Predicted model as a PDB file, atoms N, CA, C, CB and O in Angstrom, pLDDT in the B-factor column:
MODEL        1                                                                  
ATOM      1  N   MET A   1      61.089  13.850 119.897  1.00 78.00           N  
ATOM      2  CA  MET A   1      59.524  13.932 119.463  1.00 78.00           C  
ATOM      3  C   MET A   1      58.815  13.442 120.510  1.00 78.00           C  
ATOM      4  CB  MET A   1      59.092  13.109 118.168  1.00 78.00           C  
ATOM      5  O   MET A   1      59.057  12.419 121.152  1.00 78.00           O  
ATOM      6  N   ASN A   2      57.562  14.537 120.715  1.00 80.00           N  
ATOM      7  CA  ASN A   2      56.506  13.821 121.530  1.00 80.00           C  
ATOM      8  C   ASN A   2      55.375  12.802 120.964  1.00 80.00           C  
ATOM      9  CB  ASN A   2      55.797  14.850 122.143  1.00 80.00           C  
ATOM     10  O   ASN A   2      55.155  12.515 119.787  1.00 80.00           O  
ATOM     11  N   LEU A   3      54.903  12.465 121.807  1.00 83.00           N  
ATOM     12  CA  LEU A   3      53.608  11.536 121.183  1.00 83.00           C  
ATOM     13  C   LEU A   3      52.673  12.456 120.315  1.00 83.00           C  
ATOM     14  CB  LEU A   3      52.572  10.825 122.498  1.00 83.00           C  
ATOM     15  O   LEU A   3      52.172  11.995 119.290  1.00 83.00           O  
ATOM     16  N   MET A   4      52.468  13.554 120.650  1.00 86.00           N  
ATOM     17  CA  MET A   4      51.501  14.136 119.710  1.00 86.00           C  
ATOM     18  C   MET A   4      51.818  14.783 118.585  1.00 86.00           C  
ATOM     19  CB  MET A   4      50.807  14.924 120.255  1.00 86.00           C  
ATOM     20  O   MET A   4      50.957  15.397 117.954  1.00 86.00           O  
ATOM     21  N   GLN A   5      53.318  14.715 118.131  1.00 87.00           N  
ATOM     22  CA  GLN A   5      53.913  14.959 116.936  1.00 87.00           C  
ATOM     23  C   GLN A   5      53.954  13.594 116.451  1.00 87.00           C  
ATOM     24  CB  GLN A   5      55.248  15.696 116.998  1.00 87.00           C  
ATOM     25  O   GLN A   5      53.728  13.571 115.241  1.00 87.00           O  
ATOM     26  N   LEU A   6      54.156  12.469 116.943  1.00 83.00           N  
ATOM     27  CA  LEU A   6      54.540  11.370 116.319  1.00 83.00           C  
ATOM     28  C   LEU A   6      52.861  10.841 115.798  1.00 83.00           C  
ATOM     29  CB  LEU A   6      55.525  10.306 117.440  1.00 83.00           C  
ATOM     30  O   LEU A   6      52.862  10.018 114.883  1.00 83.00           O  
ATOM     31  N   ALA A   7      51.778  11.186 116.226  1.00 87.00           N  
ATOM     32  CA  ALA A   7      50.317  10.667 116.160  1.00 87.00           C  
ATOM     33  C   ALA A   7      50.026  11.638 114.691  1.00 87.00           C  
ATOM     34  CB  ALA A   7      49.164  11.087 117.831  1.00 87.00           C  
ATOM     35  O   ALA A   7      49.025  11.346 114.036  1.00 87.00           O  
ATOM     36  N   LYS A   8      50.772  12.591 114.287  1.00 91.00           N  
ATOM     37  CA  LYS A   8      50.345  13.292 112.941  1.00 91.00           C  
ATOM     38  C   LYS A   8      51.271  12.879 112.053  1.00 91.00           C  
ATOM     39  CB  LYS A   8      50.288  14.860 112.932  1.00 91.00           C  
ATOM     40  O   LYS A   8      51.134  13.361 110.929  1.00 91.00           O  
ATOM     41  N   LEU A   9      52.268  12.055 112.225  1.00 90.00           N  
ATOM     42  CA  LEU A   9      53.080  11.437 110.782  1.00 90.00           C  
ATOM     43  C   LEU A   9      52.173  10.825 109.883  1.00 90.00           C  
ATOM     44  CB  LEU A   9      54.223  10.228 111.064  1.00 90.00           C  
ATOM     45  O   LEU A   9      51.131  10.307 110.286  1.00 90.00           O  
ATOM     46  N   ASP A  10      52.506  10.851 108.683  1.00 90.00           N  
ATOM     47  CA  ASP A  10      51.981   9.487 107.700  1.00 90.00           C  
ATOM     48  C   ASP A  10      52.846   8.752 107.835  1.00 90.00           C  
ATOM     49  CB  ASP A  10      51.743   9.564 106.156  1.00 90.00           C  
ATOM     50  O   ASP A  10      53.687   8.876 108.726  1.00 90.00           O  
ATOM     51  N   ASP A  11      52.831   7.607 106.785  1.00 89.00           N  
ATOM     52  CA  ASP A  11      53.226   6.206 106.866  1.00 89.00           C  
ATOM     53  C   ASP A  11      54.863   6.617 106.502  1.00 89.00           C  
ATOM     54  CB  ASP A  11      52.289   5.027 105.677  1.00 89.00           C  
ATOM     55  O   ASP A  11      55.842   6.220 107.134  1.00 89.00           O  
ATOM     56  N   GLU A  12      54.871   7.279 105.630  1.00 89.00           N  
ATOM     57  CA  GLU A  12      56.280   7.369 105.067  1.00 89.00           C  
ATOM     58  C   GLU A  12      57.017   8.519 106.194  1.00 89.00           C  
ATOM     59  CB  GLU A  12      56.246   7.965 103.231  1.00 89.00           C  
ATOM     60  O   GLU A  12      58.243   8.480 106.300  1.00 89.00           O  
ATOM     61  N   GLN A  13      56.495   9.185 106.739  1.00 91.00           N  
ATOM     62  CA  GLN A  13      57.406   9.993 107.766  1.00 91.00           C  
ATOM     63  C   GLN A  13      57.565   9.184 109.006  1.00 91.00           C  
ATOM     64  CB  GLN A  13      56.770  11.451 108.183  1.00 91.00           C  
ATOM     65  O   GLN A  13      58.541   9.366 109.734  1.00 91.00           O  
ATOM     66  N   ALA A  14      56.604   8.253 109.293  1.00 89.00           N  
ATOM     67  CA  ALA A  14      56.899   7.600 110.385  1.00 89.00           C  
ATOM     68  C   ALA A  14      57.917   6.513 110.074  1.00 89.00           C  
ATOM     69  CB  ALA A  14      55.706   7.115 110.972  1.00 89.00           C  
ATOM     70  O   ALA A  14      58.808   6.130 110.832  1.00 89.00           O  
ATOM     71  N   ARG A  15      57.670   6.099 108.923  1.00 91.00           N  
ATOM     72  CA  ARG A  15      59.126   4.973 108.676  1.00 91.00           C  
ATOM     73  C   ARG A  15      60.427   5.630 108.280  1.00 91.00           C  
ATOM     74  CB  ARG A  15      58.894   3.829 107.338  1.00 91.00           C  
ATOM     75  O   ARG A  15      61.460   4.985 108.463  1.00 91.00           O  
ATOM     76  N   GLU A  16      60.496   6.881 107.740  1.00 92.00           N  
ATOM     77  CA  GLU A  16      61.730   7.813 107.982  1.00 92.00           C  
ATOM     78  C   GLU A  16      62.148   7.668 109.099  1.00 92.00           C  
ATOM     79  CB  GLU A  16      61.578   9.165 107.846  1.00 92.00           C  
ATOM     80  O   GLU A  16      63.135   6.963 109.308  1.00 92.00           O  
ATOM     81  N   TYR A  17      61.364   8.424 110.265  1.00 92.00           N  
ATOM     82  CA  TYR A  17      61.522   8.645 111.701  1.00 92.00           C  
ATOM     83  C   TYR A  17      62.041   7.529 112.136  1.00 92.00           C  
ATOM     84  CB  TYR A  17      60.340   8.979 112.452  1.00 92.00           C  
ATOM     85  O   TYR A  17      63.198   7.634 112.543  1.00 92.00           O  
ATOM     86  N   LEU A  18      61.378   6.097 112.200  1.00 91.00           N  
ATOM     87  CA  LEU A  18      61.901   4.865 112.590  1.00 91.00           C  
ATOM     88  C   LEU A  18      63.468   4.291 112.042  1.00 91.00           C  
ATOM     89  CB  LEU A  18      60.826   3.952 112.157  1.00 91.00           C  
ATOM     90  O   LEU A  18      64.336   3.738 112.718  1.00 91.00           O  
ATOM     91  N   GLU A  19      63.482   4.598 110.742  1.00 92.00           N  
ATOM     92  CA  GLU A  19      64.938   4.764 110.295  1.00 92.00           C  
ATOM     93  C   GLU A  19      66.168   5.256 110.885  1.00 92.00           C  
ATOM     94  CB  GLU A  19      64.914   5.412 109.423  1.00 92.00           C  
ATOM     95  O   GLU A  19      67.327   4.842 110.875  1.00 92.00           O  
ATOM     96  N   SER A  20      65.592   6.250 111.399  1.00 93.00           N  
ATOM     97  CA  SER A  20      66.620   7.320 111.932  1.00 93.00           C  
ATOM     98  C   SER A  20      66.914   6.915 113.095  1.00 93.00           C  
ATOM     99  CB  SER A  20      66.195   8.752 112.032  1.00 93.00           C  
ATOM    100  O   SER A  20      67.987   7.138 113.655  1.00 93.00           O  
ATOM    101  N   LEU A  21      65.866   6.206 113.610  1.00 92.00           N  
ATOM    102  CA  LEU A  21      66.391   5.759 115.054  1.00 92.00           C  
ATOM    103  C   LEU A  21      67.040   4.185 115.266  1.00 92.00           C  
ATOM    104  CB  LEU A  21      65.069   5.874 116.073  1.00 92.00           C  
ATOM    105  O   LEU A  21      67.731   3.732 116.178  1.00 92.00           O  
ATOM    106  N   VAL A  22      66.516   3.565 114.032  1.00 92.00           N  
ATOM    107  CA  VAL A  22      67.280   2.280 114.060  1.00 92.00           C  
ATOM    108  C   VAL A  22      68.490   2.205 113.375  1.00 92.00           C  
ATOM    109  CB  VAL A  22      66.545   1.266 113.573  1.00 92.00           C  
ATOM    110  O   VAL A  22      69.359   1.394 113.697  1.00 92.00           O  
ATOM    111  N   TRP A  23      68.607   2.965 112.484  1.00 93.00           N  
ATOM    112  CA  TRP A  23      69.890   3.046 111.581  1.00 93.00           C  
ATOM    113  C   TRP A  23      70.571   4.510 111.321  1.00 93.00           C  
ATOM    114  CB  TRP A  23      69.493   2.465 110.148  1.00 93.00           C  
ATOM    115  O   TRP A  23      70.684   5.041 110.216  1.00 93.00           O  
ATOM    116  N   PRO A  24      70.961   4.996 112.452  1.00 94.00           N  
ATOM    117  CA  PRO A  24      71.376   6.018 112.600  1.00 94.00           C  
ATOM    118  C   PRO A  24      72.551   6.372 111.314  1.00 94.00           C  
ATOM    119  CB  PRO A  24      71.773   5.994 113.992  1.00 94.00           C  
ATOM    120  O   PRO A  24      72.341   7.344 110.587  1.00 94.00           O  
ATOM    121  N   ASN A  25      73.584   5.644 111.145  1.00 94.00           N  
ATOM    122  CA  ASN A  25      74.376   5.403 110.277  1.00 94.00           C  
ATOM    123  C   ASN A  25      73.902   5.320 108.633  1.00 94.00           C  
ATOM    124  CB  ASN A  25      74.895   4.313 110.777  1.00 94.00           C  
ATOM    125  O   ASN A  25      74.610   5.795 107.745  1.00 94.00           O  
ATOM    126  N   GLY A  26      72.599   4.644 108.365  1.00 92.00           N  
ATOM    127  CA  GLY A  26      72.490   4.052 107.078  1.00 92.00           C  
ATOM    128  C   GLY A  26      71.931   2.499 107.578  1.00 92.00           C  
ATOM    129  O   GLY A  26      72.052   2.059 108.722  1.00 92.00           O  
ATOM    130  N   PRO A  27      71.410   1.920 106.639  1.00 95.00           N  
ATOM    131  CA  PRO A  27      70.682   0.249 106.564  1.00 95.00           C  
ATOM    132  C   PRO A  27      71.892  -0.634 107.210  1.00 95.00           C  
ATOM    133  CB  PRO A  27      70.281  -0.445 104.620  1.00 95.00           C  
ATOM    134  O   PRO A  27      73.098  -0.434 107.068  1.00 95.00           O  
ATOM    135  N   VAL A  28      71.416  -1.397 107.763  1.00 94.00           N  
ATOM    136  CA  VAL A  28      72.064  -2.629 108.218  1.00 94.00           C  
ATOM    137  C   VAL A  28      71.378  -3.594 107.995  1.00 94.00           C  
ATOM    138  CB  VAL A  28      72.387  -2.709 109.454  1.00 94.00           C  
ATOM    139  O   VAL A  28      70.171  -3.575 108.236  1.00 94.00           O  
ATOM    140  N   CYS A  29      72.102  -4.833 107.397  1.00 94.00           N  
ATOM    141  CA  CYS A  29      71.335  -6.099 107.143  1.00 94.00           C  
ATOM    142  C   CYS A  29      71.112  -6.939 108.315  1.00 94.00           C  
ATOM    143  CB  CYS A  29      72.009  -6.920 106.153  1.00 94.00           C  
ATOM    144  O   CYS A  29      72.032  -7.223 109.082  1.00 94.00           O  
ATOM    145  N   PRO A  30      69.728  -7.408 108.496  1.00 93.00           N  
ATOM    146  CA  PRO A  30      69.565  -7.913 109.977  1.00 93.00           C  
ATOM    147  C   PRO A  30      69.966  -9.550 109.614  1.00 93.00           C  
ATOM    148  CB  PRO A  30      67.736  -7.626 110.743  1.00 93.00           C  
ATOM    149  O   PRO A  30      69.942 -10.507 110.388  1.00 93.00           O  
ATOM    150  N   HIS A  31      70.349  -9.524 108.129  1.00 92.00           N  
ATOM    151  CA  HIS A  31      70.592 -11.297 107.867  1.00 92.00           C  
ATOM    152  C   HIS A  31      71.880 -11.433 108.002  1.00 92.00           C  
ATOM    153  CB  HIS A  31      70.193 -12.014 106.333  1.00 92.00           C  
ATOM    154  O   HIS A  31      72.281 -12.435 108.595  1.00 92.00           O  
ATOM    155  N   CYS A  32      72.768 -10.534 107.526  1.00 94.00           N  
ATOM    156  CA  CYS A  32      74.232 -10.653 107.486  1.00 94.00           C  
ATOM    157  C   CYS A  32      74.953  -9.387 108.196  1.00 94.00           C  
ATOM    158  CB  CYS A  32      74.695 -10.784 105.950  1.00 94.00           C  
ATOM    159  O   CYS A  32      76.183  -9.448 108.197  1.00 94.00           O  
ATOM    160  N   GLU A  33      74.514  -8.539 108.645  1.00 93.00           N  
ATOM    161  CA  GLU A  33      74.735  -7.012 109.256  1.00 93.00           C  
ATOM    162  C   GLU A  33      75.920  -6.655 108.537  1.00 93.00           C  
ATOM    163  CB  GLU A  33      74.987  -6.851 111.000  1.00 93.00           C  
ATOM    164  O   GLU A  33      76.986  -6.310 109.048  1.00 93.00           O  
ATOM    165  N   SER A  34      75.645  -6.769 107.226  1.00 94.00           N  
ATOM    166  CA  SER A  34      76.576  -6.004 106.126  1.00 94.00           C  
ATOM    167  C   SER A  34      76.104  -4.495 106.065  1.00 94.00           C  
ATOM    168  CB  SER A  34      76.420  -6.722 104.506  1.00 94.00           C  
ATOM    169  O   SER A  34      74.983  -4.404 106.566  1.00 94.00           O  
ATOM    170  N   ARG A  35      76.577  -3.316 105.628  1.00 95.00           N  
ATOM    171  CA  ARG A  35      75.993  -2.253 105.863  1.00 95.00           C  
ATOM    172  C   ARG A  35      76.173  -1.777 103.996  1.00 95.00           C  
ATOM    173  CB  ARG A  35      76.786  -1.297 107.279  1.00 95.00           C  
ATOM    174  O   ARG A  35      75.898  -0.674 103.525  1.00 95.00           O  
ATOM    175  N   ASP A  36      76.683  -2.938 103.266  1.00 95.00           N  
ATOM    176  CA  ASP A  36      76.580  -2.367 101.845  1.00 95.00           C  
ATOM    177  C   ASP A  36      75.382  -2.946 101.307  1.00 95.00           C  
ATOM    178  CB  ASP A  36      77.828  -2.689 100.895  1.00 95.00           C  
ATOM    179  O   ASP A  36      75.288  -4.118 100.942  1.00 95.00           O  
ATOM    180  N   CYS A  37      74.206  -1.838 101.260  1.00 95.00           N  
ATOM    181  CA  CYS A  37      72.458  -1.971 100.983  1.00 95.00           C  
ATOM    182  C   CYS A  37      72.558  -0.895  99.971  1.00 95.00           C  
ATOM    183  CB  CYS A  37      71.159  -1.583 102.462  1.00 95.00           C  
ATOM    184  O   CYS A  37      73.470  -0.097  99.753  1.00 95.00           O  
ATOM    185  N   THR A  38      71.098  -1.103  99.255  1.00 95.00           N  
ATOM    186  CA  THR A  38      70.855  -0.334  98.048  1.00 95.00           C  
ATOM    187  C   THR A  38      69.341  -0.407  98.512  1.00 95.00           C  
ATOM    188  CB  THR A  38      71.379  -0.988  96.423  1.00 95.00           C  
ATOM    189  O   THR A  38      68.817  -1.434  98.942  1.00 95.00           O  
ATOM    190  N   ARG A  39      68.713   0.809  98.368  1.00 93.00           N  
ATOM    191  CA  ARG A  39      67.160   0.956  98.643  1.00 93.00           C  
ATOM    192  C   ARG A  39      66.738   0.412  96.926  1.00 93.00           C  
ATOM    193  CB  ARG A  39      66.566   2.955  99.199  1.00 93.00           C  
ATOM    194  O   ARG A  39      67.431   0.351  95.911  1.00 93.00           O  
ATOM    195  N   LEU A  40      65.583   0.145  97.136  1.00 94.00           N  
ATOM    196  CA  LEU A  40      64.883  -0.432  96.141  1.00 94.00           C  
ATOM    197  C   LEU A  40      63.686   0.418  95.879  1.00 94.00           C  
ATOM    198  CB  LEU A  40      64.551  -1.806  96.467  1.00 94.00           C  
ATOM    199  O   LEU A  40      62.871   0.499  96.798  1.00 94.00           O  
ATOM    200  N   HIS A  41      63.409   1.170  94.590  1.00 90.00           N  
ATOM    201  CA  HIS A  41      62.404   1.914  94.250  1.00 90.00           C  
ATOM    202  C   HIS A  41      61.571   1.059  93.422  1.00 90.00           C  
ATOM    203  CB  HIS A  41      62.812   3.121  93.644  1.00 90.00           C  
ATOM    204  O   HIS A  41      61.853  -0.090  93.081  1.00 90.00           O  
ATOM    205  N   GLY A  42      60.370   1.806  93.082  1.00 87.00           N  
ATOM    206  CA  GLY A  42      59.389   1.161  91.672  1.00 87.00           C  
ATOM    207  C   GLY A  42      58.343   0.682  92.545  1.00 87.00           C  
ATOM    208  O   GLY A  42      58.246   0.582  93.768  1.00 87.00           O  
ATOM    209  N   LYS A  43      57.440   0.361  91.377  1.00 88.00           N  
ATOM    210  CA  LYS A  43      56.244  -0.321  92.092  1.00 88.00           C  
ATOM    211  C   LYS A  43      55.995  -1.429  92.325  1.00 88.00           C  
ATOM    212  CB  LYS A  43      55.331  -0.169  91.699  1.00 88.00           C  
ATOM    213  O   LYS A  43      54.998  -1.836  92.922  1.00 88.00           O  
ATOM    214  N   ALA A  44      57.167  -2.270  91.736  1.00 88.00           N  
ATOM    215  CA  ALA A  44      57.496  -3.999  92.340  1.00 88.00           C  
ATOM    216  C   ALA A  44      57.872  -3.918  93.688  1.00 88.00           C  
ATOM    217  CB  ALA A  44      58.866  -4.898  91.560  1.00 88.00           C  
ATOM    218  O   ALA A  44      58.007  -4.997  94.264  1.00 88.00           O  
ATOM    219  N   HIS A  45      58.080  -2.860  94.345  1.00 86.00           N  
ATOM    220  CA  HIS A  45      58.537  -2.797  95.851  1.00 86.00           C  
ATOM    221  C   HIS A  45      57.772  -1.922  96.753  1.00 86.00           C  
ATOM    222  CB  HIS A  45      59.945  -2.322  95.958  1.00 86.00           C  
ATOM    223  O   HIS A  45      57.233  -0.889  96.357  1.00 86.00           O  
ATOM    224  N   ARG A  46      57.726  -2.354  98.010  1.00 86.00           N  
ATOM    225  CA  ARG A  46      56.930  -1.543  99.051  1.00 86.00           C  
ATOM    226  C   ARG A  46      58.157  -0.840  99.609  1.00 86.00           C  
ATOM    227  CB  ARG A  46      55.978  -2.466 100.247  1.00 86.00           C  
ATOM    228  O   ARG A  46      59.274  -1.250  99.925  1.00 86.00           O  
ATOM    229  N   LEU A  47      57.452   0.617  99.627  1.00 89.00           N  
ATOM    230  CA  LEU A  47      58.491   1.818  99.997  1.00 89.00           C  
ATOM    231  C   LEU A  47      59.093   1.512 101.523  1.00 89.00           C  
ATOM    232  CB  LEU A  47      57.623   3.459  99.988  1.00 89.00           C  
ATOM    233  O   LEU A  47      58.400   1.343 102.526  1.00 89.00           O  
ATOM    234  N   GLY A  48      60.532   1.483 101.458  1.00 90.00           N  
ATOM    235  CA  GLY A  48      61.230   1.402 102.477  1.00 90.00           C  
ATOM    236  C   GLY A  48      61.884  -0.098 102.437  1.00 90.00           C  
ATOM    237  O   GLY A  48      62.302  -0.652 103.453  1.00 90.00           O  
ATOM    238  N   THR A  49      61.915  -0.589 101.345  1.00 94.00           N  
ATOM    239  CA  THR A  49      62.628  -2.060 101.011  1.00 94.00           C  
ATOM    240  C   THR A  49      63.906  -1.632 100.676  1.00 94.00           C  
ATOM    241  CB  THR A  49      61.971  -3.017  99.730  1.00 94.00           C  
ATOM    242  O   THR A  49      64.143  -0.605 100.040  1.00 94.00           O  
ATOM    243  N   VAL A  50      64.876  -2.554 101.176  1.00 95.00           N  
ATOM    244  CA  VAL A  50      66.341  -2.313 101.191  1.00 95.00           C  
ATOM    245  C   VAL A  50      67.139  -3.832 100.574  1.00 95.00           C  
ATOM    246  CB  VAL A  50      66.815  -1.888 102.942  1.00 95.00           C  
ATOM    247  O   VAL A  50      66.989  -4.806 101.312  1.00 95.00           O  
ATOM    248  N   GLN A  51      67.688  -3.982  99.708  1.00 96.00           N  
ATOM    249  CA  GLN A  51      68.743  -4.881  99.480  1.00 96.00           C  
ATOM    250  C   GLN A  51      70.036  -4.980  99.938  1.00 96.00           C  
ATOM    251  CB  GLN A  51      68.897  -4.885  98.487  1.00 96.00           C  
ATOM    252  O   GLN A  51      70.886  -4.127  99.683  1.00 96.00           O  
ATOM    253  N   CYS A  52      70.236  -5.944 100.582  1.00 96.00           N  
ATOM    254  CA  CYS A  52      71.837  -6.474 100.885  1.00 96.00           C  
ATOM    255  C   CYS A  52      72.625  -6.638  99.649  1.00 96.00           C  
ATOM    256  CB  CYS A  52      71.909  -7.978 101.634  1.00 96.00           C  
ATOM    257  O   CYS A  52      72.084  -7.260  98.735  1.00 96.00           O  
ATOM    258  N   ASN A  53      73.634  -6.251  99.501  1.00 96.00           N  
ATOM    259  CA  ASN A  53      74.563  -6.666  98.414  1.00 96.00           C  
ATOM    260  C   ASN A  53      75.212  -7.672  98.627  1.00 96.00           C  
ATOM    261  CB  ASN A  53      75.428  -5.831  98.067  1.00 96.00           C  
ATOM    262  O   ASN A  53      75.755  -8.380  97.779  1.00 96.00           O  
ATOM    263  N   ALA A  54      75.206  -7.827  99.895  1.00 95.00           N  
ATOM    264  CA  ALA A  54      76.454  -8.852 100.301  1.00 95.00           C  
ATOM    265  C   ALA A  54      75.710 -10.446 100.147  1.00 95.00           C  
ATOM    266  CB  ALA A  54      77.096  -8.508 102.219  1.00 95.00           C  
ATOM    267  O   ALA A  54      76.225 -11.394  99.555  1.00 95.00           O  
ATOM    268  N   CYS A  55      74.485 -10.450 100.787  1.00 95.00           N  
ATOM    269  CA  CYS A  55      73.629 -11.588 101.050  1.00 95.00           C  
ATOM    270  C   CYS A  55      72.561 -11.578  99.759  1.00 95.00           C  
ATOM    271  CB  CYS A  55      72.866 -11.432 102.611  1.00 95.00           C  
ATOM    272  O   CYS A  55      72.327 -12.703  99.316  1.00 95.00           O  
ATOM    273  N   ARG A  56      72.004 -10.667  99.216  1.00 95.00           N  
ATOM    274  CA  ARG A  56      70.982 -10.491  98.256  1.00 95.00           C  
ATOM    275  C   ARG A  56      69.397 -10.607  99.103  1.00 95.00           C  
ATOM    276  CB  ARG A  56      71.236 -11.720  97.020  1.00 95.00           C  
ATOM    277  O   ARG A  56      68.269 -10.769  98.636  1.00 95.00           O  
ATOM    278  N   GLY A  57      69.845 -10.456 100.455  1.00 94.00           N  
ATOM    279  CA  GLY A  57      68.265 -10.361 101.048  1.00 94.00           C  
ATOM    280  C   GLY A  57      67.696  -9.127 100.963  1.00 94.00           C  
ATOM    281  O   GLY A  57      68.367  -8.158 100.610  1.00 94.00           O  
ATOM    282  N   GLN A  58      66.388  -9.032 101.280  1.00 94.00           N  
ATOM    283  CA  GLN A  58      65.708  -8.036 101.183  1.00 94.00           C  
ATOM    284  C   GLN A  58      64.745  -7.743 102.376  1.00 94.00           C  
ATOM    285  CB  GLN A  58      65.134  -8.156 100.040  1.00 94.00           C  
ATOM    286  O   GLN A  58      63.938  -8.562 102.816  1.00 94.00           O  
ATOM    287  N   PHE A  59      64.932  -6.437 102.858  1.00 94.00           N  
ATOM    288  CA  PHE A  59      64.469  -6.452 104.303  1.00 94.00           C  
ATOM    289  C   PHE A  59      64.061  -4.734 104.506  1.00 94.00           C  
ATOM    290  CB  PHE A  59      65.875  -7.100 105.482  1.00 94.00           C  
ATOM    291  O   PHE A  59      64.751  -3.871 103.964  1.00 94.00           O  
ATOM    292  N   THR A  60      62.974  -4.427 105.271  1.00 94.00           N  
ATOM    293  CA  THR A  60      62.884  -3.185 105.682  1.00 94.00           C  
ATOM    294  C   THR A  60      63.221  -2.442 107.457  1.00 94.00           C  
ATOM    295  CB  THR A  60      61.546  -3.054 105.238  1.00 94.00           C  
ATOM    296  O   THR A  60      63.846  -3.060 108.317  1.00 94.00           O  
ATOM    297  N   VAL A  61      62.852  -1.558 107.581  1.00 93.00           N  
ATOM    298  CA  VAL A  61      63.457  -1.282 109.103  1.00 93.00           C  
ATOM    299  C   VAL A  61      62.557  -2.286 110.219  1.00 93.00           C  
ATOM    300  CB  VAL A  61      63.217   0.610 109.573  1.00 93.00           C  
ATOM    301  O   VAL A  61      63.060  -2.502 111.322  1.00 93.00           O  
ATOM    302  N   THR A  62      61.417  -2.788 109.924  1.00 90.00           N  
ATOM    303  CA  THR A  62      60.560  -3.204 110.662  1.00 90.00           C  
ATOM    304  C   THR A  62      61.101  -4.884 111.001  1.00 90.00           C  
ATOM    305  CB  THR A  62      59.140  -2.933 109.928  1.00 90.00           C  
ATOM    306  O   THR A  62      60.659  -5.404 112.026  1.00 90.00           O  
ATOM    307  N   VAL A  63      61.983  -5.627 110.177  1.00 90.00           N  
ATOM    308  CA  VAL A  63      62.286  -7.123 110.071  1.00 90.00           C  
ATOM    309  C   VAL A  63      62.974  -7.031 111.383  1.00 90.00           C  
ATOM    310  CB  VAL A  63      63.224  -7.749 108.685  1.00 90.00           C  
ATOM    311  O   VAL A  63      63.852  -6.218 111.673  1.00 90.00           O  
ATOM    312  N   GLY A  64      62.386  -8.122 112.277  1.00 84.00           N  
ATOM    313  CA  GLY A  64      62.902  -8.514 113.520  1.00 84.00           C  
ATOM    314  C   GLY A  64      62.577  -7.661 114.824  1.00 84.00           C  
ATOM    315  O   GLY A  64      63.170  -7.779 115.896  1.00 84.00           O  
ATOM    316  N   THR A  65      61.736  -6.951 114.604  1.00 82.00           N  
ATOM    317  CA  THR A  65      61.041  -6.056 115.496  1.00 82.00           C  
ATOM    318  C   THR A  65      59.542  -6.587 115.787  1.00 82.00           C  
ATOM    319  CB  THR A  65      61.030  -4.600 114.848  1.00 82.00           C  
ATOM    320  O   THR A  65      59.114  -7.612 115.255  1.00 82.00           O  
ATOM    321  N   VAL A  66      58.895  -5.914 116.547  1.00 84.00           N  
ATOM    322  CA  VAL A  66      57.622  -6.364 117.362  1.00 84.00           C  
ATOM    323  C   VAL A  66      56.720  -6.019 116.053  1.00 84.00           C  
ATOM    324  CB  VAL A  66      57.207  -5.405 119.025  1.00 84.00           C  
ATOM    325  O   VAL A  66      55.951  -6.906 115.682  1.00 84.00           O  
ATOM    326  N   MET A  67      56.753  -4.897 115.385  1.00 80.00           N  
ATOM    327  CA  MET A  67      56.249  -4.341 114.448  1.00 80.00           C  
ATOM    328  C   MET A  67      56.344  -4.996 112.539  1.00 80.00           C  
ATOM    329  CB  MET A  67      56.888  -3.059 114.786  1.00 80.00           C  
ATOM    330  O   MET A  67      56.016  -4.427 111.498  1.00 80.00           O  
ATOM    331  N   GLU A  68      56.873  -6.236 112.759  1.00 78.00           N  
ATOM    332  CA  GLU A  68      57.206  -7.016 111.509  1.00 78.00           C  
ATOM    333  C   GLU A  68      55.901  -7.843 111.296  1.00 78.00           C  
ATOM    334  CB  GLU A  68      58.608  -8.004 111.667  1.00 78.00           C  
ATOM    335  O   GLU A  68      55.808  -8.615 110.341  1.00 78.00           O  
TER     336      GLU A  68                                                      
ENDMDL                                                                          
END                                                                             
């Protein structure tokens, strides 16, 4: 994807693209490195929030990055 294509993405598309780069095989908990994770949906959660079923921590793809 080139820079012009990236500039045209909305927030949700940009998050999905970043997730495909960081987590090519699905979400990985940044706290305990477990792959047993569940995506959270609904009004109480931000888009892209994931909960680890092992340590119960919540995170997004930007946790631990300069975009956090």
